[in-house]
C-alpha positions as CSV (number, residue, x, y, z in Angstrom):
1,M,24.3,132.8,141.0
2,L,23.8,134.4,137.6
3,L,20.6,132.4,137.3
4,A,19.4,133.6,140.7
5,A,20.2,137.2,139.8
6,A,18.2,137.1,136.6
7,A,15.4,135.2,138.5
8,A,15.3,137.8,141.1
9,L,15.0,140.7,138.5
10,V,12.3,138.8,136.5
11,G,10.4,137.5,139.4
12,A,10.2,140.9,141.1
13,S,9.0,142.4,137.9
14,I,6.3,139.9,137.5
15,Q,5.1,140.1,141.0
16,S,5.1,143.9,140.9
17,A,3.0,143.8,137.8
18,T,0.5,141.0,138.6
19,G,0.8,140.6,142.3
20,F,2.1,137.1,142.1
21,G,5.0,135.1,140.8
22,F,8.2,136.1,142.6
23,A,8.6,132.8,144.6
24,L,7.7,130.8,141.5
25,V,10.5,132.2,139.5
26,L,13.2,132.8,142.2
27,S,12.6,129.7,144.4
28,P,14.0,127.1,141.9
29,A,17.1,129.1,141.3
30,L,17.8,129.6,145.1
31,F,17.2,125.8,145.7
32,A,19.8,125.1,143.1
33,V,22.6,127.1,144.8
34,L,21.7,127.1,148.5
35,D,20.7,124.4,151.0
36,P,17.0,124.2,151.6
37,V,16.8,126.3,154.8
38,Q,19.0,129.2,153.4
39,A,17.0,129.1,150.1
40,V,13.7,129.5,151.9
41,T,15.0,132.2,154.3
42,S,16.7,134.2,151.6
43,L,13.5,134.2,149.6
44,L,11.4,135.2,152.5
45,L,13.7,138.1,153.3
46,L,13.7,139.4,149.7
47,S,9.9,138.9,149.5
48,V,9.4,141.1,152.6
49,A,11.3,143.9,150.7
50,L,9.3,143.5,147.5
51,N,5.9,143.4,149.2
52,L,6.7,146.5,151.3
53,L,7.5,148.3,148.1
54,V,4.2,147.2,146.5
55,L,2.1,147.8,149.5
56,F,3.5,151.3,150.4
57,E,4.1,152.6,146.9
58,R,1.5,155.2,147.4
59,G,2.7,156.1,150.9
60,R,0.1,153.9,152.7
61,P,-1.6,150.5,152.1
62,E,-4.6,150.9,149.8
63,H,-7.1,148.6,148.2
64,V,-6.4,145.7,150.6
65,A,-9.4,143.3,151.0
66,W,-8.8,142.8,154.7
67,R,-12.3,141.2,155.2
68,A,-11.4,138.4,152.8
69,L,-7.8,138.0,154.1
70,A,-8.4,137.9,157.9
71,P,-9.7,134.3,158.3
72,M,-7.1,133.0,155.9
73,L,-4.2,134.7,157.6
74,I,-5.3,133.4,161.1
75,A,-5.5,129.8,159.6
76,A,-2.0,130.2,158.2
77,L,-0.4,130.4,161.7
78,P,-0.5,126.6,162.4
79,G,0.4,126.0,158.8
80,L,3.7,127.8,159.2
81,A,4.8,125.2,161.9
82,A,3.8,122.4,159.7
83,G,6.0,123.8,156.9
84,V,9.0,124.1,159.2
85,A,8.6,120.4,160.0
86,A,8.3,119.4,156.3
87,L,11.5,121.4,155.6
88,A,13.4,119.5,158.3
89,L,12.2,116.1,157.1
90,L,12.6,116.4,153.3
91,S,15.8,116.3,151.3
92,K,16.9,119.1,148.9
93,E,16.0,116.9,145.9
94,A,12.6,116.2,147.3
95,L,11.9,119.8,147.9
96,Q,13.1,120.7,144.3
97,V,10.7,118.2,143.0
98,T,7.9,119.6,145.3
99,V,8.6,123.1,144.2
100,G,8.5,122.0,140.4
101,V,5.2,120.2,140.8
102,A,3.7,123.1,142.8
103,V,4.7,125.6,140.2
104,I,3.4,123.6,137.2
105,L,0.1,122.9,139.1
106,A,-0.1,126.6,140.1
107,A,0.2,127.6,136.5
108,G,-2.4,125.2,135.2
109,W,-4.7,126.3,137.9
110,Q,-4.2,130.0,137.1
111,L,-5.0,129.2,133.5
112,H,-8.2,127.4,134.6
113,Q,-9.2,130.5,136.8
114,R,-8.8,132.8,133.8
115,S,-11.4,131.0,131.8
116,A,-13.6,130.7,134.8
117,R,-13.8,134.3,135.4
118,A,-16.2,134.6,132.5
119,S,-18.8,132.5,134.3
120,E,-21.2,134.4,136.2
121,A,-22.4,131.2,138.0
122,R,-19.4,131.1,140.3
123,K,-20.3,131.3,144.0
124,T,-18.3,132.7,146.8
125,P,-16.7,129.7,148.7
126,P,-17.7,129.1,152.3
127,P,-15.5,130.3,155.1
128,T,-14.0,126.8,155.6
129,V,-12.4,127.1,152.2
130,G,-10.6,130.3,153.5
131,W,-9.3,128.4,156.5
132,A,-8.0,125.6,154.4
133,A,-6.4,128.0,152.0
134,G,-4.8,129.8,154.9
135,F,-3.3,126.7,156.4
136,A,-2.0,125.5,153.0
137,S,-0.4,129.0,152.5
138,G,1.3,128.9,155.8
139,A,2.8,125.4,155.3
140,L,4.0,126.4,151.8
141,T,5.6,129.6,153.1
142,T,8.1,127.8,155.4
143,S,8.6,124.6,153.3
144,I,8.9,125.5,149.7
145,S,8.4,129.4,150.0
146,I,5.6,129.3,147.5
147,S,2.5,130.4,149.3
148,G,0.7,132.3,146.5
149,P,-1.7,129.6,144.8
150,P,-4.1,129.2,147.8
151,I,-4.2,133.0,148.4
152,V,-4.8,133.8,144.8
153,L,-7.6,131.2,144.5
154,W,-9.3,132.7,147.6
155,L,-9.1,136.2,146.2
156,E,-10.2,135.4,142.8
157,A,-13.2,133.5,144.2
158,H,-14.2,136.9,145.8
159,R,-13.9,138.6,142.4
160,V,-11.6,141.4,143.7
161,R,-10.5,144.2,141.3
162,P,-7.0,144.2,139.9
163,E,-5.9,146.9,142.4
164,E,-7.4,144.9,145.3
165,F,-5.9,141.7,144.0
166,R,-2.3,143.1,143.9
167,A,-2.5,145.0,147.2
168,S,-4.1,142.1,149.0
169,L,-1.6,139.6,147.8
170,A,1.2,142.0,148.9
171,A,-0.3,142.4,152.4
172,S,-0.9,138.6,152.9
173,F,2.6,137.7,151.6
174,L,4.2,140.3,153.8
175,A,2.5,138.9,156.9
176,L,3.3,135.3,156.0
177,N,6.9,136.1,155.1
178,L,7.5,138.1,158.4
179,I,6.0,135.4,160.6
180,G,7.5,132.5,158.6
181,G,11.0,134.1,158.7
182,A,10.7,134.6,162.4
183,V,9.8,130.9,162.8
184,L,12.7,129.8,160.7
185,F,15.2,132.1,162.4
186,A,14.0,130.7,165.8
187,A,14.4,127.0,164.6
188,E,17.7,127.5,162.7
189,G,19.5,130.4,164.1
190,S,21.6,132.9,162.3
191,G,22.9,130.3,159.8
192,A,19.5,130.3,158.2
193,V,20.6,133.2,155.9
194,D,23.4,134.0,153.7
195,A,24.0,137.7,153.6
196,D,26.4,137.4,150.6
197,V,23.5,136.1,148.6
198,V,20.7,138.2,149.9
199,L,22.3,141.7,149.7
200,P,23.3,141.5,146.0
201,L,19.9,140.2,145.1
202,L,18.1,142.9,147.0
203,G,19.1,145.7,144.5
204,L,17.8,143.5,141.7
205,V,14.5,143.1,143.5
206,V,14.1,146.9,143.8
207,A,14.9,147.3,140.1
208,G,12.4,144.5,139.2
209,Y,9.8,146.2,141.3
210,A,10.2,149.5,139.5
211,L,9.9,147.8,136.1
212,G,6.8,145.9,137.2
213,S,5.2,148.9,138.7
214,V,5.3,150.6,135.3
215,A,4.1,147.5,133.5
216,F,1.1,147.3,136.0
217,R,-0.1,150.8,134.9
218,R,0.7,150.6,131.1
219,L,0.9,147.1,129.7
220,N,-1.9,145.0,128.3
221,R,-2.5,142.7,131.4
222,E,-3.9,139.7,129.5
223,R,-1.0,139.5,127.1
224,F,1.5,140.0,130.0
225,F,-0.2,137.3,132.0
226,T,0.2,134.8,129.1
227,V,3.9,135.4,129.2
228,V,3.9,135.0,133.0
229,L,2.3,131.6,132.8
230,A,4.8,130.5,130.1
231,L,7.7,131.6,132.3
232,V,6.2,129.9,135.3
233,V,5.8,126.6,133.5
234,C,9.4,126.7,132.3
235,T,10.7,127.5,135.8
236,G,8.7,124.7,137.4
237,A,9.9,122.2,134.8
238,A,13.5,123.1,135.4
239,S,13.2,122.7,139.2
240,L,11.4,119.4,138.7
241,A,14.2,118.1,136.3
242,A,16.9,119.2,138.7
243,G,15.3,117.3,141.6
244,L,14.7,114.2,139.7
245,L,18.2,114.2,138.0
């Protein structure tokens, strides 16, 4: 549980500062100490708290790119059901491997996107890409609880500002986590969550949010993002190794 506690603090700090990364850091740690259903449900509940803090830190939601998010969130609904089916069919080891691979691929993709930002030839993708990103995000939410990469790809393709990026991610994560959590509770019952794990981690999530909020306003974001990518790769490698071994 010490690993999960550290991951909750660090992951919340990273997501509060960059809009992305909480699940990437905390998911492998929770999968290591809980069964898959409890790990996913605990992460969804903690994510709800974190995203509420980010989204309402100024008293009301601001800078959310609702026009870009709307088609993606609609397409996420059938994806949530697909993720529940995958969670029931796959073993804990298979899910750990999946988490590890997804995390490493997400980090590599993020690095590629950073270099692509300099290109002015990028075009806004067609709406069908948004539907595909939404379905993938929904499936990832209720299977391995890492829904970020498709959403980030969609938002970066629209070249949103940092404030819009952070707020829009918080809004989309909040919607997916609430619906995904409801789906899992309906499928698994009250045994889907371990309060003895969630409650202690909640305080660390709040502390991490406060640290990340300061970083968002003051730190050099490019340097901080490099640290985030390095941590994400290490976390994914650890999860992949745990699942394989």
